[in-house]
Backbone bond lengths (Angstrom), bond angles and torsions (degrees), N, CA, C in turn:
res aa  C-N    CA-C-N  psi(-1)  N-CA   C-N-CA  omega(-1)  CA-C   N-CA-C  phi
1 X - - - 1.424 - - 1.538 107.45 -
2 X 1.303 119.34 138.07 1.450 120.71 -175.43 1.515 116.07 -73.64
3 X 1.358 118.29 -14.05 1.452 121.92 177.40 1.533 108.07 -94.54
4 X 1.326 117.37 120.24 1.450 121.91 179.80 1.498 108.56 -107.27
5 X 1.348 114.59 135.85 1.460 121.01 -178.75 1.555 106.79 -103.81
6 X 1.324 114.90 123.34 1.464 121.35 -178.12 1.522 114.51 -106.85
7 X 1.343 116.82 39.14 1.440 121.76 -179.55 1.526 107.74 -61.53
8 X 1.324 117.74 -40.12 1.441 120.63 -176.88 1.524 112.48 -61.80
9 X 1.312 115.09 -35.36 1.510 120.19 177.05 1.486 110.32 -63.90
10 X 1.331 117.87 -45.61 1.456 120.45 179.69 1.512 111.57 -68.10
11 X 1.350 116.90 -37.60 1.481 118.59 176.43 1.523 110.49 -59.37
12 X 1.326 117.90 -42.61 1.434 121.15 178.67 1.501 112.07 -63.71
13 X 1.350 116.55 -42.93 1.481 120.42 -179.46 1.524 110.83 -65.04
14 X 1.309 117.36 -33.05 1.442 120.77 -178.10 1.524 113.29 -94.67
15 X 1.348 114.66 1.04 1.475 122.34 -179.20 1.524 112.42 49.46
16 X 1.378 111.39 51.10 1.490 118.48 -176.00 1.501 108.51 -122.50
17 X 1.338 116.13 146.93 1.432 120.07 178.98 1.492 111.90 -87.72
18 X 1.333 117.85 158.99 1.437 123.10 177.57 1.536 112.54 -57.29
19 X 1.346 114.10 -41.76 1.454 120.21 179.80 1.508 111.64 -63.07
20 X 1.317 118.46 -43.84 1.427 122.53 178.36 1.533 111.34 -63.46
21 X 1.312 116.64 -46.04 1.446 119.58 -179.74 1.551 110.25 -63.28
22 X 1.330 117.88 -43.42 1.457 121.34 179.14 1.539 111.55 -59.00
23 X 1.342 114.11 -43.41 1.475 119.08 178.84 1.534 111.56 -62.38
24 X 1.319 115.84 -47.35 1.455 120.32 -177.59 1.540 112.70 -68.14
25 X 1.314 117.65 -32.74 1.475 122.34 178.93 1.524 111.13 -80.37
26 X 1.310 117.14 -29.51 1.467 121.20 -179.36 1.501 113.58 92.32
27 X 1.339 117.94 28.79 1.479 121.14 176.38 1.512 107.48 -123.05
28 X 1.315 116.23 166.45 1.497 118.71 -179.96 1.527 108.49 -76.22
29 X 1.320 116.34 151.24 1.504 119.29 172.94 1.531 111.79 -57.32
30 X 1.344 118.00 -33.63 1.485 120.51 177.94 1.547 110.58 -64.03
31 X 1.323 115.97 -44.64 1.437 117.96 -179.03 1.553 112.39 -68.32
32 X 1.326 115.12 -35.18 1.460 118.97 175.70 1.541 109.69 -66.82
33 X 1.322 118.89 -35.60 1.429 121.95 179.24 1.538 109.53 -67.26
34 X 1.303 118.60 -38.07 1.456 121.20 176.46 1.519 111.01 -60.70
35 X 1.326 116.79 -43.89 1.443 121.55 176.26 1.541 111.81 -66.23
36 X 1.300 116.38 -47.56 1.445 121.68 -178.07 1.522 112.08 -62.86
37 X 1.304 118.68 -33.55 1.457 121.38 -174.57 1.562 111.30 -92.51
38 X 1.309 117.51 6.61 1.438 121.20 173.98 1.525 114.51 78.68
39 X 1.324 117.46 19.53 1.480 119.68 -177.61 1.535 110.32 -100.18
40 X 1.310 118.78 -2.49 1.488 119.72 -177.52 1.549 108.31 -79.51
41 X 1.335 111.71 141.91 1.476 118.78 179.60 1.513 110.61 -92.96
42 X 1.359 117.54 -17.38 1.437 122.61 -178.17 1.529 108.61 -158.86
43 X 1.326 115.17 161.87 1.476 121.44 174.13 1.510 107.38 -140.50
44 X 1.285 118.50 133.62 1.463 120.78 179.10 1.524 109.09 -75.35
45 X 1.330 115.76 146.23 1.436 119.46 177.70 1.509 112.76 -60.10
46 X 1.326 115.36 -33.22 1.483 118.00 179.37 1.540 110.30 -67.10
47 X 1.297 117.51 -34.98 1.473 122.46 176.57 1.518 109.41 -68.87
48 X 1.341 116.22 -45.70 1.413 121.65 -179.45 1.583 110.32 -63.55
49 X 1.270 116.54 -39.86 1.450 120.51 176.68 1.560 111.36 -65.59
50 X 1.272 116.75 -41.59 1.471 119.61 176.26 1.489 112.78 -64.77
51 X 1.330 118.26 -38.22 1.477 121.69 176.82 1.542 107.72 -62.14
52 X 1.328 116.81 -47.40 1.435 121.34 -178.80 1.511 110.44 -60.14
53 X 1.327 117.99 -44.90 1.469 120.91 -179.41 1.495 111.23 -61.88
54 X 1.347 117.35 -48.18 1.448 120.41 -178.23 1.546 113.40 -66.68
55 X 1.363 114.77 -39.25 1.465 118.58 -178.59 1.498 112.71 -88.92
56 X 1.355 117.43 -3.08 1.455 122.03 179.63 1.540 110.82 55.01
57 X 1.342 114.64 55.50 1.461 119.96 -177.60 1.541 109.54 -142.57
58 X 1.295 114.54 -179.45 1.455 121.76 177.35 1.523 109.20 -104.16
59 X 1.354 120.23 159.26 1.469 120.67 178.46 1.511 112.53 -55.78
60 X 1.341 116.36 -34.25 1.493 117.81 179.85 1.522 113.76 -68.61
61 X 1.337 116.61 -16.35 1.469 119.20 174.71 1.512 110.91 -76.84
62 X 1.319 117.49 -18.41 1.488 123.09 -177.59 1.529 112.52 -104.89
63 X 1.319 117.55 -26.36 1.481 120.70 -173.74 1.519 108.15 -126.50
64 X 1.340 115.70 140.02 1.472 119.60 173.15 1.488 107.33 -149.02
65 X 1.334 114.14 158.39 1.453 121.82 -176.95 1.545 108.02 -106.68
66 X 1.316 115.82 132.75 1.460 121.86 171.92 1.546 107.54 -127.84
67 X 1.326 116.18 139.22 1.460 117.43 178.85 1.508 111.90 -63.59
68 X 1.357 116.62 152.64 1.461 121.70 178.32 1.526 111.85 -64.18
69 X 1.318 116.49 -33.60 1.487 119.93 -177.66 1.472 112.24 95.33
70 X 1.372 117.59 6.74 1.492 119.49 177.76 1.482 109.88 -64.20
71 X 1.304 117.83 -79.38 1.457 121.67 -180.00 1.536 109.70 -130.52
72 X 1.263 118.05 8.82 1.477 123.44 178.72 1.501 113.35 83.62
73 X 1.335 117.98 -7.98 1.505 120.39 178.68 1.506 109.67 -90.85
74 X 1.292 114.65 138.53 1.471 120.15 179.84 1.553 109.14 -84.53
75 X 1.286 115.41 143.32 1.474 120.08 178.28 1.552 107.05 -83.54
76 X 1.287 115.18 120.29 1.465 119.57 -176.15 1.526 110.44 -118.65
77 X 1.321 117.23 23.83 1.414 123.04 176.42 1.522 111.03 -64.16
78 X 1.324 119.34 123.73 1.472 119.87 178.86 1.484 114.62 -66.96
C-alpha cells in the first residue's frame, strides 16, 4: 500500500509503549497494532487527531506516501 504509517517511529521518539498510547488515545491495543503494522484500510480523523495530540506531532509525522513501484504512475481513477 502506498500510504505508510509511522506510528512506531513516533512511539520510539516519545519512548512510549503501544499499550500506553492505546490507553491515552482510547483505542484497543489490537486496533493500534493493525494501524501500526500497516494493515489498516482507513483511519478516522478523530483517531488521527488523538494520536497527534498524545504524541505531540502532526499528521505528516505519522503518515507518508510511497509509490507502489509499478510504473511510477499514480492511479487517478475516480
